[in-house]
One Martini backbone bead per residue (centre of mass of N, CA, C, O) as a GRO file, in nm:
protein
  387
    1UNK     BB    1  12.529  11.808  10.572
    2UNK     BB    2  12.259  11.792  10.380
    3UNK     BB    3  12.134  11.611  10.081
    4UNK     BB    4  11.854  11.735  10.130
    5UNK     BB    5  11.609  11.895   9.913
    6UNK     BB    6  11.314  12.052   9.990
    7UNK     BB    7  11.260  12.237   9.737
    8UNK     BB    8  11.164  12.012   9.540
    9UNK     BB    9  10.862  12.000   9.635
   10UNK     BB   10  10.760  12.256   9.498
   11UNK     BB   11  10.784  12.127   9.205
   12UNK     BB   12  10.637  11.839   9.252
   13UNK     BB   13  10.386  11.990   9.358
   14UNK     BB   14  10.051  11.978   9.279
   15UNK     BB   15   9.754  12.064   9.221
   16UNK     BB   16   9.458  11.991   9.200
   17UNK     BB   17   9.227  11.959   8.952
   18UNK     BB   18   9.044  12.231   8.856
   19UNK     BB   19   8.884  12.132   8.609
   20UNK     BB   20   8.758  11.882   8.750
   21UNK     BB   21   8.610  12.045   8.965
   22UNK     BB   22   8.423  12.194   8.769
   23UNK     BB   23   8.294  11.937   8.659
   24UNK     BB   24   8.180  11.843   8.931
   25UNK     BB   25   8.001  12.091   8.978
   26UNK     BB   26   7.830  12.058   8.722
   27UNK     BB   27   7.722  11.779   8.794
   28UNK     BB   28   7.591  11.858   9.062
   29UNK     BB   29   7.377  12.057   8.929
   30UNK     BB   30   7.231  11.797   8.775
   31UNK     BB   31   7.125  11.685   9.018
   32UNK     BB   32   6.842  11.609   9.212
   33UNK     BB   33   7.002  11.749   9.428
   34UNK     BB   34   7.055  12.036   9.545
   35UNK     BB   35   7.285  12.250   9.577
   36UNK     BB   36   7.381  12.238   9.930
   37UNK     BB   37   7.203  12.008  10.067
   38UNK     BB   38   7.490  11.845  10.159
   39UNK     BB   39   7.698  12.040  10.213
   40UNK     BB   40   8.021  11.927  10.263
   41UNK     BB   41   7.985  11.687  10.068
   42UNK     BB   42   8.022  11.845   9.813
   43UNK     BB   43   8.316  11.936   9.860
   44UNK     BB   44   8.435  11.654   9.893
   45UNK     BB   45   8.361  11.541   9.616
   46UNK     BB   46   8.517  11.760   9.454
   47UNK     BB   47   8.794  11.712   9.582
   48UNK     BB   48   8.820  11.415   9.495
   49UNK     BB   49   8.800  11.459   9.192
   50UNK     BB   50   9.059  11.633   9.174
   51UNK     BB   51   9.253  11.424   9.308
   52UNK     BB   52   9.170  11.188   9.090
   53UNK     BB   53   9.089  11.282   8.808
   54UNK     BB   54   8.755  11.229   8.844
   55UNK     BB   55   8.449  11.206   8.637
   56UNK     BB   56   8.332  11.051   8.837
   57UNK     BB   57   8.393  10.962   9.134
   58UNK     BB   58   8.570  10.745   9.313
   59UNK     BB   59   8.577  10.512   9.528
   60UNK     BB   60   8.675  10.441   9.860
   61UNK     BB   61   8.847  10.116   9.890
   62UNK     BB   62   9.178  10.169   9.999
   63UNK     BB   63   9.228  10.231  10.291
   64UNK     BB   64   9.472  10.367  10.540
   65UNK     BB   65   9.634  10.325  10.847
   66UNK     BB   66   9.898  10.549  10.956
   67UNK     BB   67  10.145  10.494  11.221
   68UNK     BB   68  10.365  10.687  11.404
   69UNK     BB   69  10.637  10.597  11.625
   70UNK     BB   70  10.734  10.742  11.958
   71UNK     BB   71  10.971  10.867  12.179
   72UNK     BB   72  11.011  11.132  12.436
   73UNK     BB   73  11.225  11.294  12.649
   74UNK     BB   74  11.021  11.509  12.772
   75UNK     BB   75  10.859  11.298  12.948
   76UNK     BB   76  11.048  11.318  13.205
   77UNK     BB   77  10.883  11.586  13.315
   78UNK     BB   78  10.570  11.523  13.327
   79UNK     BB   79  10.375  11.590  13.046
   80UNK     BB   80  10.244  11.306  13.103
   81UNK     BB   81  10.062  11.044  13.210
   82UNK     BB   82  10.253  10.880  13.081
   83UNK     BB   83  10.532  10.721  13.076
   84UNK     BB   84  10.834  10.714  12.991
   85UNK     BB   85  10.847  10.483  12.729
   86UNK     BB   86  10.519  10.392  12.673
   87UNK     BB   87  10.461  10.332  12.358
   88UNK     BB   88  10.487  10.027  12.332
   89UNK     BB   89  10.215   9.951  12.463
   90UNK     BB   90  10.043  10.090  12.248
   91UNK     BB   91  10.140   9.928  12.007
   92UNK     BB   92  10.051   9.653  12.110
   93UNK     BB   93   9.750   9.722  12.135
   94UNK     BB   94   9.706   9.781  11.839
   95UNK     BB   95   9.804   9.503  11.725
   96UNK     BB   96   9.584   9.345  11.923
   97UNK     BB   97   9.304   9.530  11.918
   98UNK     BB   98   9.278   9.742  12.200
   99UNK     BB   99   9.217  10.004  12.044
  100UNK     BB  100   9.022  10.236  11.904
  101UNK     BB  101   9.154  10.214  11.619
  102UNK     BB  102   9.110   9.908  11.597
  103UNK     BB  103   8.804   9.901  11.612
  104UNK     BB  104   8.744  10.090  11.374
  105UNK     BB  105   8.902   9.935  11.160
  106UNK     BB  106   8.733   9.681  11.171
  107UNK     BB  107   8.459   9.813  11.109
  108UNK     BB  108   8.580   9.952  10.826
  109UNK     BB  109   8.810   9.780  10.685
  110UNK     BB  110   9.102   9.887  10.797
  111UNK     BB  111   9.417   9.897  10.771
  112UNK     BB  112   9.706   9.878  10.996
  113UNK     BB  113  10.001  10.086  11.020
  114UNK     BB  114  10.311  10.051  11.191
  115UNK     BB  115  10.581  10.298  11.255
  116UNK     BB  116  10.894  10.274  11.380
  117UNK     BB  117  11.122  10.544  11.484
  118UNK     BB  118  11.144  10.588  11.843
  119UNK     BB  119  11.140  10.360  12.034
  120UNK     BB  120  11.190  10.262  12.388
  121UNK     BB  121  11.310   9.973  12.261
  122UNK     BB  122  11.360   9.672  12.159
  123UNK     BB  123  11.332   9.571  11.835
  124UNK     BB  124  11.272   9.254  11.894
  125UNK     BB  125  10.980   9.315  12.039
  126UNK     BB  126  10.898   9.358  11.739
  127UNK     BB  127  10.803   9.355  11.441
  128UNK     BB  128  10.974   9.397  11.150
  129UNK     BB  129  10.757   9.581  10.996
  130UNK     BB  130  10.777   9.802  11.228
  131UNK     BB  131  11.117   9.848  11.270
  132UNK     BB  132  11.273   9.895  10.985
  133UNK     BB  133  11.272  10.239  11.019
  134UNK     BB  134  11.443  10.289  11.245
  135UNK     BB  135  11.660  10.540  11.392
  136UNK     BB  136  11.600  10.534  11.712
  137UNK     BB  137  11.608  10.548  12.074
  138UNK     BB  138  11.458  10.788  12.103
  139UNK     BB  139  11.416  11.124  12.175
  140UNK     BB  140  11.514  11.413  12.260
  141UNK     BB  141  11.527  11.684  12.487
  142UNK     BB  142  11.403  11.981  12.363
  143UNK     BB  143  11.474  12.189  12.602
  144UNK     BB  144  11.816  12.096  12.596
  145UNK     BB  145  11.803  11.925  12.320
  146UNK     BB  146  11.826  11.750  12.055
  147UNK     BB  147  11.633  11.515  11.905
  148UNK     BB  148  11.840  11.520  11.657
  149UNK     BB  149  12.023  11.464  11.414
  150UNK     BB  150  12.055  11.550  11.093
  151UNK     BB  151  12.085  11.257  10.992
  152UNK     BB  152  11.832  11.146  11.138
  153UNK     BB  153  11.628  11.336  11.008
  154UNK     BB  154  11.679  11.241  10.719
  155UNK     BB  155  11.612  10.942  10.765
  156UNK     BB  156  11.320  10.989  10.859
  157UNK     BB  157  11.218  11.141  10.615
  158UNK     BB  158  11.284  10.915  10.409
  159UNK     BB  159  11.101  10.706  10.540
  160UNK     BB  160  10.836  10.856  10.485
  161UNK     BB  161  10.866  10.853  10.180
  162UNK     BB  162  10.875  10.543  10.150
  163UNK     BB  163  10.596  10.485  10.269
  164UNK     BB  164  10.436  10.645  10.061
  165UNK     BB  165  10.527  10.476   9.820
  166UNK     BB  166  10.419  10.207   9.919
  167UNK     BB  167  10.121  10.292   9.929
  168UNK     BB  168  10.086  10.388   9.637
  169UNK     BB  169  10.186  10.116   9.501
  170UNK     BB  170   9.954   9.931   9.656
  171UNK     BB  171   9.666  10.118   9.624
  172UNK     BB  172   9.625  10.337   9.804
  173UNK     BB  173   9.354  10.600   9.825
  174UNK     BB  174   9.374  10.655  10.148
  175UNK     BB  175   9.485  10.836  10.446
  176UNK     BB  176   9.513  10.773  10.795
  177UNK     BB  177   9.683  10.994  11.010
  178UNK     BB  178   9.909  10.904  11.282
  179UNK     BB  179  10.004  10.861  11.632
  180UNK     BB  180  10.251  10.700  11.864
  181UNK     BB  181  10.293  10.857  12.182
  182UNK     BB  182  10.521  11.000  12.431
  183UNK     BB  183  10.531  11.353  12.426
  184UNK     BB  184  10.442  11.460  12.128
  185UNK     BB  185  10.279  11.731  12.191
  186UNK     BB  186  10.522  11.910  12.259
  187UNK     BB  187  10.680  11.935  11.988
  188UNK     BB  188  10.430  12.016  11.830
  189UNK     BB  189  10.389  12.288  11.979
  190UNK     BB  190  10.660  12.408  11.904
  191UNK     BB  191  10.626  12.413  11.599
  192UNK     BB  192  10.373  12.590  11.595
  193UNK     BB  193  10.480  12.834  11.749
  194UNK     BB  194  10.717  12.894  11.560
  195UNK     BB  195  10.546  12.918  11.283
  196UNK     BB  196  10.326  13.132  11.423
  197UNK     BB  197  10.444  13.332  11.641
  198UNK     BB  198  10.400  13.218  11.940
  199UNK     BB  199  10.322  13.123  12.249
  200UNK     BB  200  10.319  12.866  12.467
  201UNK     BB  201  10.031  12.908  12.602
  202UNK     BB  202   9.865  12.888  12.327
  203UNK     BB  203   9.963  12.559  12.268
  204UNK     BB  204   9.901  12.436  12.545
  205UNK     BB  205   9.798  12.127  12.631
  206UNK     BB  206   9.659  11.808  12.784
  207UNK     BB  207   9.607  11.585  12.606
  208UNK     BB  208   9.465  11.281  12.585
  209UNK     BB  209   9.540  11.253  12.888
  210UNK     BB  210   9.467  11.463  13.112
  211UNK     BB  211   9.636  11.700  13.272
  212UNK     BB  212   9.734  11.878  13.518
  213UNK     BB  213   9.837  12.185  13.621
  214UNK     BB  214  10.133  12.113  13.682
  215UNK     BB  215  10.190  11.969  13.414
  216UNK     BB  216  10.118  12.210  13.236
  217UNK     BB  217  10.348  12.394  13.341
  218UNK     BB  218  10.577  12.209  13.252
  219UNK     BB  219  10.504  12.208  12.955
  220UNK     BB  220  10.519  12.511  12.903
  221UNK     BB  221  10.819  12.539  12.981
  222UNK     BB  222  10.930  12.345  12.769
  223UNK     BB  223  10.825  12.501  12.523
  224UNK     BB  224  10.970  12.764  12.585
  225UNK     BB  225  11.260  12.648  12.572
  226UNK     BB  226  11.236  12.525  12.283
  227UNK     BB  227  11.178  12.790  12.134
  228UNK     BB  228  11.460  12.913  12.170
  229UNK     BB  229  11.585  12.680  11.984
  230UNK     BB  230  11.403  12.720  11.720
  231UNK     BB  231  11.427  13.014  11.602
  232UNK     BB  232  11.722  12.997  11.462
  233UNK     BB  233  11.590  12.744  11.253
  234UNK     BB  234  11.337  12.833  11.073
  235UNK     BB  235  11.474  12.824  10.773
  236UNK     BB  236  11.517  12.504  10.851
  237UNK     BB  237  11.320  12.231  10.851
  238UNK     BB  238  11.513  11.998  10.919
  239UNK     BB  239  11.650  12.135  11.162
  240UNK     BB  240  11.392  12.174  11.321
  241UNK     BB  241  11.328  11.868  11.354
  242UNK     BB  242  11.597  11.808  11.501
  243UNK     BB  243  11.568  12.008  11.742
  244UNK     BB  244  11.212  11.993  11.806
  245UNK     BB  245  11.119  11.709  11.734
  246UNK     BB  246  11.140  11.397  11.565
  247UNK     BB  247  11.126  11.101  11.409
  248UNK     BB  248  10.817  11.089  11.369
  249UNK     BB  249  10.783  11.383  11.260
  250UNK     BB  250  10.975  11.364  11.021
  251UNK     BB  251  10.828  11.128  10.882
  252UNK     BB  252  10.550  11.265  10.852
  253UNK     BB  253  10.648  11.492  10.672
  254UNK     BB  254  10.752  11.317  10.441
  255UNK     BB  255  10.487  11.170  10.391
  256UNK     BB  256  10.307  11.413  10.317
  257UNK     BB  257  10.473  11.517  10.077
  258UNK     BB  258  10.472  11.251   9.909
  259UNK     BB  259  10.167  11.229   9.884
  260UNK     BB  260  10.145  11.485   9.714
  261UNK     BB  261  10.319  11.387   9.484
  262UNK     BB  262  10.127  11.111   9.451
  263UNK     BB  263   9.824  11.187   9.493
  264UNK     BB  264   9.760  11.121   9.813
  265UNK     BB  265   9.525  11.130  10.027
  266UNK     BB  266   9.483  11.298  10.357
  267UNK     BB  267   9.401  11.234  10.698
  268UNK     BB  268   9.408  11.411  10.973
  269UNK     BB  269   9.431  11.420  11.305
  270UNK     BB  270   9.604  11.576  11.522
  271UNK     BB  271   9.855  11.775  11.646
  272UNK     BB  272  10.089  11.620  11.518
  273UNK     BB  273   9.996  11.616  11.219
  274UNK     BB  274   9.958  11.925  11.207
  275UNK     BB  275  10.254  12.002  11.254
  276UNK     BB  276  10.368  11.853  11.006
  277UNK     BB  277  10.195  12.004  10.800
  278UNK     BB  278  10.315  12.284  10.862
  279UNK     BB  279  10.594  12.214  10.769
  280UNK     BB  280  10.507  12.129  10.483
  281UNK     BB  281  10.401  12.406  10.399
  282UNK     BB  282  10.678  12.550  10.422
  283UNK     BB  283  10.799  12.379  10.192
  284UNK     BB  284  10.495  12.338  10.040
  285UNK     BB  285  10.219  12.530   9.963
  286UNK     BB  286  10.041  12.298   9.804
  287UNK     BB  287  10.007  12.047   9.993
  288UNK     BB  288   9.727  12.098  10.160
  289UNK     BB  289   9.539  12.017   9.910
  290UNK     BB  290   9.579  11.690  10.009
  291UNK     BB  291   9.431  11.766  10.281
  292UNK     BB  292   9.257  11.664  10.579
  293UNK     BB  293   9.059  11.741  10.859
  294UNK     BB  294   8.916  11.524  11.067
  295UNK     BB  295   8.944  11.675  11.362
  296UNK     BB  296   8.867  11.806  11.685
  297UNK     BB  297   9.075  11.773  11.975
  298UNK     BB  298   9.119  12.057  12.155
  299UNK     BB  299   9.388  12.152  12.070
  300UNK     BB  300   9.532  12.456  12.036
  301UNK     BB  301   9.751  12.386  11.826
  302UNK     BB  302   9.569  12.268  11.610
  303UNK     BB  303   9.397  12.516  11.557
  304UNK     BB  304   9.634  12.693  11.464
  305UNK     BB  305   9.730  12.518  11.225
  306UNK     BB  306   9.463  12.498  11.063
  307UNK     BB  307   9.428  12.800  11.023
  308UNK     BB  308   9.692  12.841  10.860
  309UNK     BB  309   9.582  12.613  10.635
  310UNK     BB  310   9.271  12.621  10.588
  311UNK     BB  311   9.148  12.390  10.785
  312UNK     BB  312   8.850  12.198  10.835
  313UNK     BB  313   8.694  12.010  11.037
  314UNK     BB  314   8.470  11.743  11.005
  315UNK     BB  315   8.480  11.676  11.317
  316UNK     BB  316   8.318  11.715  11.666
  317UNK     BB  317   8.369  11.490  11.961
  318UNK     BB  318   8.613  11.516  12.173
  319UNK     BB  319   8.861  11.360  12.064
  320UNK     BB  320   9.192  11.265  12.237
  321UNK     BB  321   9.350  10.983  12.182
  322UNK     BB  322   9.443  10.940  11.903
  323UNK     BB  323   9.592  10.718  11.673
  324UNK     BB  324   9.374  10.799  11.431
  325UNK     BB  325   9.076  10.816  11.527
  326UNK     BB  326   8.967  11.082  11.400
  327UNK     BB  327   9.030  11.006  11.106
  328UNK     BB  328   8.840  10.755  11.101
  329UNK     BB  329   8.576  10.907  11.166
  330UNK     BB  330   8.592  11.067  10.880
  331UNK     BB  331   8.585  10.853  10.655
  332UNK     BB  332   8.275  10.805  10.601
  333UNK     BB  333   8.231  11.089  10.486
  334UNK     BB  334   8.409  11.058  10.239
  335UNK     BB  335   8.268  10.807  10.125
  336UNK     BB  336   7.989  10.938  10.103
  337UNK     BB  337   8.065  11.165   9.910
  338UNK     BB  338   8.151  10.979   9.679
  339UNK     BB  339   7.881  10.829   9.642
  340UNK     BB  340   7.700  11.074   9.587
  341UNK     BB  341   7.857  11.194   9.346
  342UNK     BB  342   7.833  10.920   9.169
  343UNK     BB  343   7.507  10.809   9.223
  344UNK     BB  344   7.350  11.042   9.170
  345UNK     BB  345   7.115  11.138   8.973
  346UNK     BB  346   7.024  11.296   8.695
  347UNK     BB  347   6.849  11.512   8.536
  348UNK     BB  348   6.648  11.545   8.304
  349UNK     BB  349   6.656  11.755   8.036
  350UNK     BB  350   6.318  11.800   8.041
  351UNK     BB  351   6.238  11.883   8.337
  352UNK     BB  352   6.225  12.192   8.329
  353UNK     BB  353   5.995  12.205   8.120
  354UNK     BB  354   5.789  12.042   8.289
  355UNK     BB  355   5.806  12.246   8.548
  356UNK     BB  356   5.703  12.465   8.392
  357UNK     BB  357   5.476  12.693   8.346
  358UNK     BB  358   5.159  12.704   8.194
  359UNK     BB  359   4.991  12.943   8.007
  360UNK     BB  360   4.705  12.787   7.987
  361UNK     BB  361   4.648  12.802   8.311
  362UNK     BB  362   4.583  13.094   8.242
  363UNK     BB  363   4.378  13.399   8.190
  364UNK     BB  364   4.589  13.556   8.078
  365UNK     BB  365   4.679  13.754   7.846
  366UNK     BB  366   4.877  13.850   7.613
  367UNK     BB  367   5.067  14.099   7.777
  368UNK     BB  368   4.921  14.035   8.057
  369UNK     BB  369   4.922  14.084   8.369
  370UNK     BB  370   4.800  13.932   8.650
  371UNK     BB  371   4.729  14.194   8.805
  372UNK     BB  372   4.547  14.318   8.582
  373UNK     BB  373   4.341  14.088   8.567
  374UNK     BB  374   4.247  14.107   8.864
  375UNK     BB  375   4.140  14.398   8.848
  376UNK     BB  376   3.924  14.348   8.628
  377UNK     BB  377   3.763  14.134   8.786
  378UNK     BB  378   3.682  14.324   9.017
  379UNK     BB  379   3.518  14.530   8.849
  380UNK     BB  380   3.311  14.329   8.739
  381UNK     BB  381   3.189  14.252   9.016
  382UNK     BB  382   3.092  14.536   9.099
  383UNK     BB  383   2.896  14.581   8.860
  384UNK     BB  384   2.712  14.334   8.916
  385UNK     BB  385   2.616  14.434   9.197
  386UNK     BB  386   2.481  14.702   9.114
  387UNK     BB  387   2.271  14.555   8.916
   0.00000   0.00000   0.00000
């Protein structure tokens, strides 16, 4: 029996400040660029103002990419291009600066933090700050067995909460959240299908490195079998994560919920972070107000989850690589929205009076409509012609 009461998050999480959002909207209407001319950047600026409880909005100066890592037993079925247990190599490449997320992070000046929750490798093979939250070595094969014990799920969830607190306490003002996993999109699809009440085929995608048709059918069958195991525990979100999730997914769910508690905005990456967000929404319905969807990865499960949470992706460039890459691609848009909302000058108070038409510029007399004056002028011209 778990000692963790997820219902507490419902009381702890508040919505972003609606009054401050209205103040931000009013300020936006006074700026020199007409409201709506900047498209979604207007909405982003106002969302940030409400999340920060600050008008004008503060610049996003200390973002952080946080990536939760883990291997999944279901990868043994060949549901991924990468071999089972291969997430360690991805983590090493990220740490060494050789992955897309590493390149973008360098370019944007964003620190990258990797948190190992269930990599299938010896913990001493990676830095201590990466492995110190690890719960187990690999997660179970969700089509035939639980991914975690309930105690491991609670430990992973609490680790995610702790990481969120560490980031909030260190001054991080926005998080780009991603995952590093092999086989992770399969349990993510199971969670989404279970929570949305849909079939396996609707949420089965082809992953970051696209799998062929035979691998897709194996993946779809695994999701179908895992769904049978997920449905009986839908009422208990921690048990659901233990049954068909994984240590990295449980940690990401705890991280997202605690970020909402700490009023720390998060940009979601792909289908894995979307699945964890969907579990988080089931725990605390106000939590998604603190999250943004970074991009459209093309995974059908992600689209289903985002639609359920009413989150619209900021960019759509067909990026499927995962690892927080899509979330980082969206970061400059958020930073631009903050800069525009804060730095665009407001119109002078007397500008509207100056731009209003001057009555002395027209020949119409007081109380006489311009159309009537034009008609009288026409009659006068006709009379002069006849004479």
